[in-house]
Backbone and ligand atoms as CSV (ligand in chain L), in Angstrom:
chain,resi,resn,atom,element,x,y,z
A,1,UNK,N,N,63.575,81.415,86.342
A,1,UNK,CA,C,63.041,82.706,85.890
A,1,UNK,C,C,61.964,82.477,84.824
A,2,UNK,N,N,60.769,82.970,85.068
A,2,UNK,CA,C,59.676,82.795,84.106
A,2,UNK,C,C,59.853,83.792,82.962
A,3,UNK,N,N,59.782,83.286,81.733
A,3,UNK,CA,C,59.917,84.150,80.563
A,3,UNK,C,C,58.563,84.771,80.229
A,4,UNK,N,N,58.517,86.103,80.111
A,4,UNK,CA,C,57.311,86.816,79.663
A,4,UNK,C,C,57.793,88.038,78.893
A,5,UNK,N,N,57.671,87.980,77.569
A,5,UNK,CA,C,58.175,89.084,76.747
A,5,UNK,C,C,57.232,89.292,75.560
A,6,UNK,N,N,57.698,89.951,74.523
A,6,UNK,CA,C,56.774,90.227,73.412
A,6,UNK,C,C,56.455,88.974,72.579
A,7,UNK,N,N,57.232,87.893,72.791
A,7,UNK,CA,C,57.048,86.678,71.995
A,7,UNK,C,C,56.283,85.579,72.740
A,8,UNK,N,N,56.691,85.297,73.969
A,8,UNK,CA,C,56.107,84.169,74.709
A,8,UNK,C,C,55.891,84.529,76.174
A,9,UNK,N,N,54.931,83.825,76.786
A,9,UNK,CA,C,54.692,83.942,78.235
A,9,UNK,C,C,54.616,82.526,78.784
A,10,UNK,N,N,55.546,82.177,79.660
A,10,UNK,CA,C,55.522,80.840,80.258
A,10,UNK,C,C,54.516,80.789,81.409
A,11,UNK,N,N,53.853,79.622,81.526
A,11,UNK,CA,C,52.861,79.432,82.589
A,11,UNK,C,C,53.209,78.187,83.412
A,12,UNK,N,N,54.315,78.239,84.178
A,12,UNK,CA,C,54.717,77.041,84.931
A,12,UNK,C,C,53.703,76.647,85.999
A,13,UNK,N,N,52.832,77.574,86.387
A,13,UNK,CA,C,51.818,77.268,87.404
A,13,UNK,C,C,50.695,76.381,86.850
A,14,UNK,N,N,50.606,76.285,85.524
A,14,UNK,CA,C,49.559,75.455,84.918
A,14,UNK,C,C,50.068,74.018,84.782
A,15,UNK,N,N,49.524,73.126,85.575
A,15,UNK,CA,C,49.916,71.716,85.535
A,15,UNK,C,C,48.958,70.977,84.609
A,16,UNK,N,N,49.458,69.997,83.894
A,16,UNK,CA,C,48.575,69.220,83.017
A,16,UNK,C,C,49.104,67.807,82.878
A,17,UNK,N,N,48.206,66.923,82.411
A,17,UNK,CA,C,48.508,65.508,82.322
A,17,UNK,C,C,48.821,65.169,80.863
A,18,UNK,N,N,50.113,65.089,80.560
A,18,UNK,CA,C,50.532,64.804,79.184
A,18,UNK,C,C,50.012,63.459,78.700
A,19,UNK,N,N,49.937,62.495,79.624
A,19,UNK,CA,C,49.501,61.149,79.223
A,19,UNK,C,C,48.068,61.155,78.717
A,20,UNK,N,N,47.215,61.962,79.386
A,20,UNK,CA,C,45.807,62.036,78.935
A,20,UNK,C,C,45.737,62.622,77.524
A,21,UNK,N,N,46.575,63.612,77.255
A,21,UNK,CA,C,46.586,64.223,75.915
A,21,UNK,C,C,47.189,63.260,74.890
A,22,UNK,N,N,48.217,62.523,75.321
A,22,UNK,CA,C,48.861,61.549,74.431
A,22,UNK,C,C,47.859,60.457,74.026
A,23,UNK,N,N,47.017,60.055,74.987
A,23,UNK,CA,C,46.003,59.037,74.677
A,23,UNK,C,C,45.052,59.517,73.577
A,24,UNK,N,N,44.678,60.813,73.632
A,24,UNK,CA,C,43.801,61.359,72.583
A,24,UNK,C,C,44.503,61.254,71.231
A,25,UNK,N,N,45.776,61.643,71.199
A,25,UNK,CA,C,46.550,61.593,69.945
A,25,UNK,C,C,46.660,60.166,69.424
A,26,UNK,N,N,46.993,59.262,70.322
A,26,UNK,CA,C,47.293,57.894,69.897
A,26,UNK,C,C,46.048,57.122,69.474
A,27,UNK,N,N,44.862,57.542,69.971
A,27,UNK,CA,C,43.656,56.794,69.613
A,27,UNK,C,C,42.907,57.424,68.442
A,28,UNK,N,N,43.344,58.586,67.987
A,28,UNK,CA,C,42.606,59.285,66.923
A,28,UNK,C,C,42.981,58.747,65.542
A,29,UNK,N,N,41.978,58.640,64.682
A,29,UNK,CA,C,42.293,58.211,63.309
A,29,UNK,C,C,41.702,59.180,62.283
A,30,UNK,N,N,41.298,60.356,62.768
A,30,UNK,CA,C,40.680,61.317,61.842
A,30,UNK,C,C,41.426,62.645,61.813
A,31,UNK,N,N,42.743,62.582,61.640
A,31,UNK,CA,C,43.543,63.804,61.531
A,31,UNK,C,C,43.290,64.445,60.171
A,32,UNK,N,N,43.090,65.764,60.166
A,32,UNK,CA,C,42.977,66.501,58.899
A,32,UNK,C,C,44.369,66.904,58.440
A,33,UNK,N,N,44.602,66.776,57.146
A,33,UNK,CA,C,45.882,67.189,56.576
A,33,UNK,C,C,45.813,68.668,56.220
A,34,UNK,N,N,46.836,69.406,56.620
A,34,UNK,CA,C,46.858,70.845,56.327
A,34,UNK,C,C,48.224,71.230,55.793
A,35,UNK,N,N,48.299,72.438,55.278
A,35,UNK,CA,C,49.574,72.948,54.806
A,35,UNK,C,C,49.547,74.454,54.912
A,36,UNK,N,N,50.670,75.033,55.332
A,36,UNK,CA,C,50.748,76.491,55.379
A,36,UNK,C,C,50.725,77.033,53.955
A,37,UNK,N,N,51.388,76.332,53.071
A,37,UNK,CA,C,51.453,76.766,51.686
A,37,UNK,C,C,51.415,75.534,50.806
A,38,UNK,N,N,50.464,75.486,49.882
A,38,UNK,CA,C,50.283,74.265,49.085
A,38,UNK,C,C,51.479,73.950,48.208
A,39,UNK,N,N,52.319,74.943,47.926
A,39,UNK,CA,C,53.445,74.671,47.036
A,39,UNK,C,C,54.693,74.200,47.789
A,40,UNK,N,N,54.591,74.092,49.109
A,40,UNK,CA,C,55.768,73.660,49.873
A,40,UNK,C,C,55.438,72.405,50.653
A,41,UNK,N,N,55.903,71.266,50.180
A,41,UNK,CA,C,55.567,69.987,50.800
A,41,UNK,C,C,56.008,69.914,52.260
A,42,UNK,N,N,57.105,70.555,52.598
A,42,UNK,CA,C,57.648,70.373,53.940
A,42,UNK,C,C,56.864,71.145,55.000
A,43,UNK,N,N,55.816,71.827,54.581
A,43,UNK,CA,C,55.017,72.528,55.579
A,43,UNK,C,C,53.741,71.758,55.920
A,44,UNK,N,N,53.663,70.496,55.489
A,44,UNK,CA,C,52.481,69.688,55.793
A,44,UNK,C,C,52.388,69.423,57.294
A,45,UNK,N,N,51.178,69.485,57.808
A,45,UNK,CA,C,50.961,69.110,59.193
A,45,UNK,C,C,49.545,68.555,59.336
A,46,UNK,N,N,49.207,68.112,60.529
A,46,UNK,CA,C,47.937,67.414,60.747
A,46,UNK,C,C,47.232,68.034,61.946
A,47,UNK,N,N,45.906,68.089,61.856
A,47,UNK,CA,C,45.148,68.723,62.929
A,47,UNK,C,C,44.007,67.808,63.370
A,48,UNK,N,N,43.838,67.729,64.663
A,48,UNK,CA,C,42.716,67.029,65.289
A,48,UNK,C,C,41.857,68.115,65.919
A,49,UNK,N,N,40.611,68.258,65.427
A,49,UNK,CA,C,39.794,69.362,65.925
A,49,UNK,C,C,38.335,68.929,66.011
A,50,UNK,N,N,37.473,69.867,66.337
A,50,UNK,CA,C,36.042,69.563,66.418
A,50,UNK,C,C,35.701,68.865,67.726
A,51,UNK,N,N,34.610,68.058,67.678
A,51,UNK,CA,C,34.068,67.456,68.903
A,51,UNK,C,C,35.057,66.568,69.638
A,52,UNK,N,N,35.917,65.868,68.896
A,52,UNK,CA,C,36.851,64.952,69.566
A,52,UNK,C,C,37.731,65.727,70.553
A,53,UNK,N,N,37.931,67.018,70.268
A,53,UNK,CA,C,38.706,67.874,71.173
A,53,UNK,C,C,37.771,68.676,72.085
A,54,UNK,N,N,36.821,69.396,71.485
A,54,UNK,CA,C,36.002,70.345,72.254
A,54,UNK,C,C,35.013,69.651,73.196
A,55,UNK,N,N,34.688,68.390,72.933
A,55,UNK,CA,C,33.787,67.657,73.822
A,55,UNK,C,C,34.538,66.702,74.753
A,56,UNK,N,N,35.860,66.768,74.701
A,56,UNK,CA,C,36.653,65.905,75.587
A,56,UNK,C,C,36.662,66.493,77.002
A,57,UNK,N,N,36.306,65.683,77.983
A,57,UNK,CA,C,36.174,66.200,79.353
A,57,UNK,C,C,37.479,66.789,79.876
A,58,UNK,N,N,38.592,66.136,79.598
A,58,UNK,CA,C,39.856,66.645,80.129
A,58,UNK,C,C,40.227,67.985,79.476
A,59,UNK,N,N,40.004,68.107,78.168
A,59,UNK,CA,C,40.315,69.370,77.492
A,59,UNK,C,C,39.369,70.482,77.960
A,60,UNK,N,N,38.110,70.144,78.183
A,60,UNK,CA,C,37.172,71.141,78.743
A,60,UNK,C,C,37.676,71.645,80.087
A,61,UNK,N,N,38.173,70.707,80.900
A,61,UNK,CA,C,38.694,71.071,82.219
A,61,UNK,C,C,39.904,72.012,82.077
A,62,UNK,N,N,40.800,71.702,81.127
A,62,UNK,CA,C,41.976,72.568,80.914
A,62,UNK,C,C,41.548,73.970,80.481
A,63,UNK,N,N,40.587,74.033,79.544
A,63,UNK,CA,C,40.129,75.337,79.051
A,63,UNK,C,C,39.514,76.150,80.193
A,64,UNK,N,N,38.803,75.452,81.088
A,64,UNK,CA,C,38.050,76.153,82.134
A,64,UNK,C,C,38.936,76.859,83.161
A,65,UNK,N,N,40.222,76.498,83.208
A,65,UNK,CA,C,41.077,77.147,84.217
A,65,UNK,C,C,41.490,78.558,83.786
A,66,UNK,N,N,41.306,78.906,82.512
A,66,UNK,CA,C,41.783,80.192,82.018
A,66,UNK,C,C,40.710,81.277,82.076
A,67,UNK,N,N,41.152,82.516,82.238
A,67,UNK,CA,C,40.258,83.663,82.304
A,67,UNK,C,C,39.516,83.879,80.981
A,68,UNK,N,N,38.217,84.214,81.040
A,68,UNK,CA,C,37.469,84.557,79.812
A,68,UNK,C,C,38.073,85.774,79.107
A,69,UNK,N,N,38.846,86.583,79.836
A,69,UNK,CA,C,39.453,87.768,79.225
A,69,UNK,C,C,40.464,87.406,78.131
A,70,UNK,N,N,40.922,86.142,78.120
A,70,UNK,CA,C,41.837,85.704,77.054
A,70,UNK,C,C,41.093,85.496,75.738
A,71,UNK,N,N,39.768,85.418,75.805
A,71,UNK,CA,C,38.926,85.217,74.615
A,71,UNK,C,C,39.294,83.931,73.862
A,72,UNK,N,N,39.149,82.822,74.567
A,72,UNK,CA,C,39.409,81.515,73.971
A,72,UNK,C,C,38.346,81.226,72.917
A,73,UNK,N,N,38.776,80.826,71.718
A,73,UNK,CA,C,37.807,80.492,70.672
A,73,UNK,C,C,37.738,79.005,70.358
A,74,UNK,N,N,38.833,78.296,70.462
A,74,UNK,CA,C,38.790,76.855,70.171
A,74,UNK,C,C,40.075,76.205,70.651
A,75,UNK,N,N,40.056,74.878,70.608
A,75,UNK,CA,C,41.269,74.109,70.900
A,75,UNK,C,C,41.432,73.053,69.821
A,76,UNK,N,N,42.647,72.661,69.586
A,76,UNK,CA,C,42.927,71.596,68.627
A,76,UNK,C,C,44.292,70.997,68.952
A,77,UNK,N,N,44.539,69.818,68.413
A,77,UNK,CA,C,45.878,69.241,68.559
A,77,UNK,C,C,46.538,69.298,67.199
A,78,UNK,N,N,47.760,69.827,67.178
A,78,UNK,CA,C,48.495,69.963,65.929
A,78,UNK,C,C,49.660,68.985,65.934
A,79,UNK,N,N,49.745,68.215,64.880
A,79,UNK,CA,C,50.817,67.206,64.742
A,79,UNK,C,C,51.752,67.596,63.606
A,80,UNK,N,N,53.046,67.678,63.901
A,80,UNK,CA,C,54.048,67.913,62.855
A,80,UNK,C,C,54.867,66.653,62.671
A,81,UNK,N,N,54.952,66.173,61.430
A,81,UNK,CA,C,55.757,64.979,61.193
A,81,UNK,C,C,57.251,65.297,61.301
A,82,UNK,N,N,58.091,64.248,61.460
A,82,UNK,CA,C,59.534,64.482,61.439
A,82,UNK,C,C,59.933,65.020,60.062
A,83,UNK,N,N,61.079,65.669,59.980
A,83,UNK,CA,C,61.519,66.290,58.724
A,83,UNK,C,C,60.468,67.256,58.206
A,84,UNK,N,N,59.792,67.937,59.118
A,84,UNK,CA,C,58.763,68.874,58.698
A,84,UNK,C,C,58.794,70.105,59.562
A,85,UNK,N,N,57.617,70.649,59.770
A,85,UNK,CA,C,57.518,71.851,60.579
A,85,UNK,C,C,56.588,72.822,59.920
A,86,UNK,N,N,56.680,74.047,60.338
A,86,UNK,CA,C,55.864,75.112,59.768
A,86,UNK,C,C,56.796,76.230,59.336
A,87,UNK,N,N,56.726,76.578,58.070
A,87,UNK,CA,C,57.499,77.727,57.610
A,87,UNK,C,C,57.008,78.987,58.317
A,88,UNK,N,N,57.853,79.997,58.350
A,88,UNK,CA,C,57.508,81.243,59.039
A,88,UNK,C,C,56.200,81.801,58.486
A,89,UNK,N,N,55.311,82.182,59.378
A,89,UNK,CA,C,53.987,82.665,58.965
A,89,UNK,C,C,53.398,83.534,60.072
A,90,UNK,N,N,52.323,84.229,59.735
A,90,UNK,CA,C,51.480,84.908,60.721
A,90,UNK,C,C,50.163,84.150,60.760
A,91,UNK,N,N,49.566,83.975,61.928
A,91,UNK,CA,C,48.273,83.308,61.998
A,91,UNK,C,C,47.192,84.229,61.428
A,92,UNK,N,N,46.156,83.622,60.854
A,92,UNK,CA,C,45.151,84.403,60.133
A,92,UNK,C,C,44.297,85.255,61.073
A,93,UNK,N,N,43.775,84.676,62.123
A,93,UNK,CA,C,42.815,85.388,62.969
A,93,UNK,C,C,43.282,85.450,64.420
A,94,UNK,N,N,43.670,84.305,64.942
A,94,UNK,CA,C,44.012,84.273,66.375
A,94,UNK,C,C,45.234,85.145,66.656
A,95,UNK,N,N,45.199,85.752,67.823
A,95,UNK,CA,C,46.264,86.659,68.220
A,95,UNK,C,C,47.392,85.923,68.930
A,96,UNK,N,N,47.006,84.866,69.626
A,96,UNK,CA,C,47.972,84.143,70.451
A,96,UNK,C,C,47.448,82.731,70.672
A,97,UNK,N,N,48.326,81.861,71.146
A,97,UNK,CA,C,47.969,80.458,71.330
A,97,UNK,C,C,48.615,79.945,72.611
A,98,UNK,N,N,47.832,79.229,73.426
A,98,UNK,CA,C,48.438,78.542,74.570
A,98,UNK,C,C,48.877,77.171,74.063
A,99,UNK,N,N,50.168,76.900,74.168
A,99,UNK,CA,C,50.724,75.630,73.702
A,99,UNK,C,C,50.975,74.706,74.888
A,100,UNK,N,N,50.434,73.488,74.793
A,100,UNK,CA,C,50.737,72.433,75.762
A,100,UNK,C,C,51.533,71.357,75.020
A,101,UNK,N,N,52.846,71.286,75.239
A,101,UNK,CA,C,53.614,70.231,74.575
A,101,UNK,C,C,53.123,68.848,75.025
A,102,UNK,N,N,52.984,67.921,74.087
A,102,UNK,CA,C,52.534,66.559,74.430
A,102,UNK,C,C,53.679,65.568,74.220
A,103,UNK,N,N,54.187,65.500,73.007
A,103,UNK,CA,C,55.302,64.616,72.706
A,103,UNK,C,C,56.024,65.133,71.471
A,104,UNK,N,N,57.317,64.826,71.317
A,104,UNK,CA,C,58.183,64.046,72.214
A,104,UNK,C,C,58.682,64.894,73.388
A,105,UNK,N,N,59.463,64.290,74.262
A,105,UNK,CA,C,60.030,65.030,75.385
A,105,UNK,C,C,60.931,66.158,74.888
A,106,UNK,N,N,61.763,65.831,73.889
A,106,UNK,CA,C,62.612,66.879,73.297
A,106,UNK,C,C,61.807,67.505,72.171
A,107,UNK,N,N,61.236,68.666,72.478
A,107,UNK,CA,C,60.159,69.268,71.697
A,107,UNK,C,C,60.738,70.432,70.896
A,108,UNK,N,N,60.583,70.386,69.580
A,108,UNK,CA,C,61.193,71.420,68.729
A,108,UNK,C,C,60.693,72.813,69.120
A,109,UNK,N,N,61.604,73.789,69.158
A,109,UNK,CA,C,61.252,75.147,69.600
A,109,UNK,C,C,60.463,75.927,68.548
A,110,UNK,N,N,59.832,76.999,68.999
A,110,UNK,CA,C,59.249,77.987,68.084
A,110,UNK,C,C,60.323,79.040,67.832
A,111,UNK,N,N,60.354,79.545,66.585
A,111,UNK,CA,C,61.272,80.667,66.341
A,111,UNK,C,C,60.476,81.854,65.808
A,112,UNK,N,N,60.998,83.030,66.041
A,112,UNK,CA,C,60.436,84.269,65.503
A,112,UNK,C,C,61.457,84.880,64.567
A,113,UNK,N,N,60.966,85.418,63.445
A,113,UNK,CA,C,61.890,85.915,62.427
A,113,UNK,C,C,61.482,87.296,61.932
A,114,UNK,N,N,62.476,87.977,61.414
A,114,UNK,CA,C,62.226,89.222,60.683
A,114,UNK,C,C,61.924,88.862,59.242
A,115,UNK,N,N,61.400,89.792,58.476
A,115,UNK,CA,C,61.180,89.555,57.058
A,115,UNK,C,C,59.739,89.224,56.761
A,116,UNK,N,N,59.539,88.462,55.689
A,116,UNK,CA,C,58.189,88.131,55.245
A,116,UNK,C,C,58.050,86.624,55.121
A,117,UNK,N,N,56.810,86.179,54.912
A,117,UNK,CA,C,56.557,84.753,54.719
A,117,UNK,C,C,57.440,84.195,53.600
A,118,UNK,N,N,57.486,84.913,52.475
A,118,UNK,CA,C,58.268,84.444,51.334
A,118,UNK,C,C,59.761,84.478,51.637
A,119,UNK,N,N,60.143,85.397,52.525
A,119,UNK,CA,C,61.571,85.602,52.743
A,119,UNK,C,C,61.879,85.955,54.196
A,120,UNK,N,N,61.746,84.957,55.092
A,120,UNK,CA,C,62.138,85.242,56.475
A,120,UNK,C,C,63.646,85.450,56.520
A,121,UNK,N,N,64.066,86.442,57.234
A,121,UNK,CA,C,65.506,86.722,57.249
A,121,UNK,C,C,66.084,86.325,58.593
A,122,UNK,N,N,66.429,87.300,59.392
A,122,UNK,CA,C,67.106,87.026,60.663
A,122,UNK,C,C,66.184,86.386,61.707
A,123,UNK,N,N,66.683,85.394,62.439
A,123,UNK,CA,C,65.951,84.856,63.589
A,123,UNK,C,C,66.061,85.866,64.740
A,124,UNK,N,N,64.907,86.295,65.243
A,124,UNK,CA,C,64.889,87.293,66.312
A,124,UNK,C,C,64.920,86.637,67.688
A,125,UNK,N,N,64.280,85.446,67.764
A,125,UNK,CA,C,64.074,84.851,69.084
A,125,UNK,C,C,63.721,83.389,68.874
A,126,UNK,N,N,64.156,82.547,69.801
A,126,UNK,CA,C,63.823,81.131,69.733
A,126,UNK,C,C,63.448,80.690,71.134
A,127,UNK,N,N,62.396,79.879,71.243
A,127,UNK,CA,C,61.957,79.472,72.581
A,127,UNK,C,C,61.778,77.963,72.663
A,128,UNK,N,N,62.462,77.359,73.615
A,128,UNK,CA,C,62.298,75.932,73.926
A,128,UNK,C,C,61.283,75.812,75.050
A,129,UNK,N,N,60.251,75.010,74.823
A,129,UNK,CA,C,59.152,74.906,75.792
A,129,UNK,C,C,59.582,74.165,77.055
A,130,UNK,N,N,59.182,74.708,78.202
A,130,UNK,CA,C,59.449,74.059,79.495
A,130,UNK,C,C,58.162,73.785,80.258
A,131,UNK,N,N,57.041,74.329,79.759
A,131,UNK,CA,C,55.757,74.261,80.460
A,131,UNK,C,C,54.705,74.820,79.486
A,132,UNK,N,N,53.414,74.804,79.861
A,132,UNK,CA,C,52.431,75.470,79.005
A,132,UNK,C,C,52.881,76.929,78.770
A,133,UNK,N,N,52.753,77.362,77.538
A,133,UNK,CA,C,53.326,78.665,77.159
A,133,UNK,C,C,52.402,79.354,76.178
A,134,UNK,N,N,52.128,80.633,76.402
A,134,UNK,CA,C,51.348,81.416,75.429
A,134,UNK,C,C,52.328,81.995,74.421
A,135,UNK,N,N,52.052,81.772,73.139
A,135,UNK,CA,C,52.939,82.304,72.098
A,135,UNK,C,C,52.192,83.356,71.272
A,136,UNK,N,N,52.893,84.396,70.910
A,136,UNK,CA,C,52.348,85.470,70.081
A,136,UNK,C,C,52.259,84.966,68.644
A,137,UNK,N,N,51.045,84.972,68.074
A,137,UNK,CA,C,50.845,84.442,66.720
A,137,UNK,C,C,50.858,85.539,65.668
A,138,UNK,N,N,51.109,86.779,66.102
A,138,UNK,CA,C,51.075,87.925,65.181
A,138,UNK,C,C,52.447,88.533,64.933
A,139,UNK,N,N,53.485,87.758,65.218
A,139,UNK,CA,C,54.838,88.087,64.768
A,139,UNK,C,C,55.264,86.872,63.938
A,140,UNK,N,N,55.946,87.099,62.820
A,140,UNK,CA,C,56.358,86.014,61.927
A,140,UNK,C,C,57.025,84.896,62.743
A,141,UNK,N,N,56.487,83.676,62.645
A,141,UNK,CA,C,57.008,82.573,63.465
A,141,UNK,C,C,56.901,81.242,62.735
A,142,UNK,N,N,57.686,80.298,63.171
A,142,UNK,CA,C,57.658,78.971,62.567
A,142,UNK,C,C,58.313,77.954,63.480
A,143,UNK,N,N,58.337,76.702,62.990
A,143,UNK,CA,C,58.950,75.602,63.746
A,143,UNK,C,C,59.718,74.740,62.752
A,144,UNK,N,N,60.933,74.353,63.114
A,144,UNK,CA,C,61.623,73.314,62.344
A,144,UNK,C,C,61.581,72.055,63.184
A,145,UNK,N,N,60.885,71.048,62.697
A,145,UNK,CA,C,60.778,69.803,63.453
A,145,UNK,C,C,61.542,68.724,62.698
A,146,UNK,N,N,62.579,68.188,63.316
A,146,UNK,CA,C,63.446,67.307,62.545
A,146,UNK,C,C,63.342,65.822,62.878
A,147,UNK,N,N,63.320,65.493,64.164
A,147,UNK,CA,C,63.569,64.093,64.512
A,147,UNK,C,C,62.323,63.257,64.762
A,148,UNK,N,N,61.340,63.808,65.434
A,148,UNK,CA,C,60.203,63.005,65.884
A,148,UNK,C,C,58.882,63.678,65.550
A,149,UNK,N,N,57.827,62.885,65.490
A,149,UNK,CA,C,56.485,63.457,65.383
A,149,UNK,C,C,56.244,64.341,66.602
A,150,UNK,N,N,55.768,65.566,66.346
A,150,UNK,CA,C,55.622,66.561,67.431
A,150,UNK,C,C,54.151,66.894,67.579
A,151,UNK,N,N,53.583,66.579,68.739
A,151,UNK,CA,C,52.167,66.843,69.015
A,151,UNK,C,C,52.023,67.912,70.089
A,152,UNK,N,N,51.114,68.861,69.856
A,152,UNK,CA,C,50.860,69.904,70.855
A,152,UNK,C,C,49.374,70.222,70.896
A,153,UNK,N,N,48.848,70.382,72.108
A,153,UNK,CA,C,47.509,70.944,72.239
A,153,UNK,C,C,47.642,72.454,72.113
A,154,UNK,N,N,46.760,73.043,71.320
A,154,UNK,CA,C,46.763,74.494,71.127
A,154,UNK,C,C,45.402,75.046,71.526
A,155,UNK,N,N,45.414,76.082,72.345
A,155,UNK,CA,C,44.171,76.787,72.678
A,155,UNK,C,C,44.301,78.182,72.080
A,156,UNK,N,N,43.391,78.506,71.163
A,156,UNK,CA,C,43.496,79.754,70.401
A,156,UNK,C,C,42.859,80.928,71.134
A,157,UNK,N,N,43.541,82.071,71.110
A,157,UNK,CA,C,43.095,83.268,71.832
A,157,UNK,C,C,42.908,84.440,70.885
A,158,UNK,N,N,41.836,85.211,71.145
A,158,UNK,CA,C,41.597,86.415,70.334
A,158,UNK,C,C,42.028,87.695,71.053
A,159,UNK,N,N,42.383,87.609,72.324
A,159,UNK,CA,C,42.831,88.817,73.031
A,159,UNK,C,C,44.163,89.282,72.439
A,160,UNK,N,N,44.337,90.598,72.255
A,160,UNK,CA,C,45.605,91.105,71.724
A,160,UNK,C,C,46.753,90.863,72.716
A,161,UNK,N,N,47.973,90.772,72.180
A,161,UNK,CA,C,49.136,90.437,73.005
A,161,UNK,C,C,49.320,91.412,74.175
A,162,UNK,N,N,49.093,92.680,73.899
A,162,UNK,CA,C,49.248,93.672,74.968
A,162,UNK,C,C,48.315,93.388,76.142
A,163,UNK,N,N,47.089,92.980,75.842
A,163,UNK,CA,C,46.119,92.640,76.896
A,163,UNK,C,C,46.573,91.405,77.673
A,164,UNK,N,N,47.113,90.430,76.944
A,164,UNK,CA,C,47.534,89.176,77.593
A,164,UNK,C,C,48.717,89.452,78.530
A,165,UNK,N,N,49.661,90.260,78.061
A,165,UNK,CA,C,50.814,90.612,78.917
A,165,UNK,C,C,50.354,91.328,80.181
A,166,UNK,N,N,49.363,92.203,80.014
A,166,UNK,CA,C,48.845,92.952,81.154
A,166,UNK,C,C,48.159,92.002,82.148
A,167,UNK,N,N,47.333,91.101,81.629
A,167,UNK,CA,C,46.671,90.116,82.498
A,167,UNK,C,C,47.717,89.298,83.257
A,168,UNK,N,N,48.795,88.923,82.540
A,168,UNK,CA,C,49.854,88.131,83.173
A,168,UNK,C,C,50.526,88.929,84.287
A,169,UNK,N,N,50.825,90.188,84.015
A,169,UNK,CA,C,51.492,91.038,85.026
A,169,UNK,C,C,50.613,91.210,86.255
A,170,UNK,N,N,49.302,91.193,86.052
A,170,UNK,CA,C,48.351,91.371,87.170
A,170,UNK,C,C,47.964,90.043,87.807
A,171,UNK,N,N,48.528,88.940,87.325
A,171,UNK,CA,C,48.191,87.624,87.891
A,171,UNK,C,C,46.779,87.189,87.570
A,172,UNK,N,N,46.281,87.607,86.382
A,172,UNK,CA,C,44.877,87.322,86.034
A,172,UNK,C,C,44.715,86.428,84.805
A,173,UNK,N,N,45.732,85.617,84.505
A,173,UNK,CA,C,45.623,84.709,83.357
A,173,UNK,C,C,44.630,83.586,83.654
A,174,UNK,N,N,44.604,83.149,84.904
A,174,UNK,CA,C,43.713,82.039,85.271
A,174,UNK,C,C,42.389,82.564,85.793
A,175,UNK,N,N,41.328,81.753,85.641
A,175,UNK,CA,C,40.002,82.220,86.069
A,175,UNK,C,C,39.838,82.060,87.583
L,1,FE2,FE,FE,51.253,79.939,63.852
């Protein structure tokens, strides 16, 4: 059963080559250090962006399969170290993100929470990735990554969630 709800939309029809993405991760030495909040060390993560991603032929090919109606703005690879993750947050601009899990095989889930950044309360929903998946970036969300370095390709979307759900229902996610 394909999951498509207010939080995530699974795209099992989108096939991709994890090894090609893993090679990009493993050969890169210019990861930028980022943090959701400078006062919380455990929210540190790393990003590979710019030409190394946007000029990569395989990533260009992946981006090209999606409909322009999703309003793709950029792609990047996000690395979370073990004993880390991302505290609950809302994304600043992007409305949604297509996530391609790269490594490890046992990939820490995304969770959605009630409350605020300073005080997330109840977990509303948790999703374990099984395939490329569009996640809603405008509901409080985070990741607890415990055991392994977690790498994911992210394609950022500006289309509102309601539009994306509609495109999915009409079978128009792909170009
Ligand atoms: Fe986010």
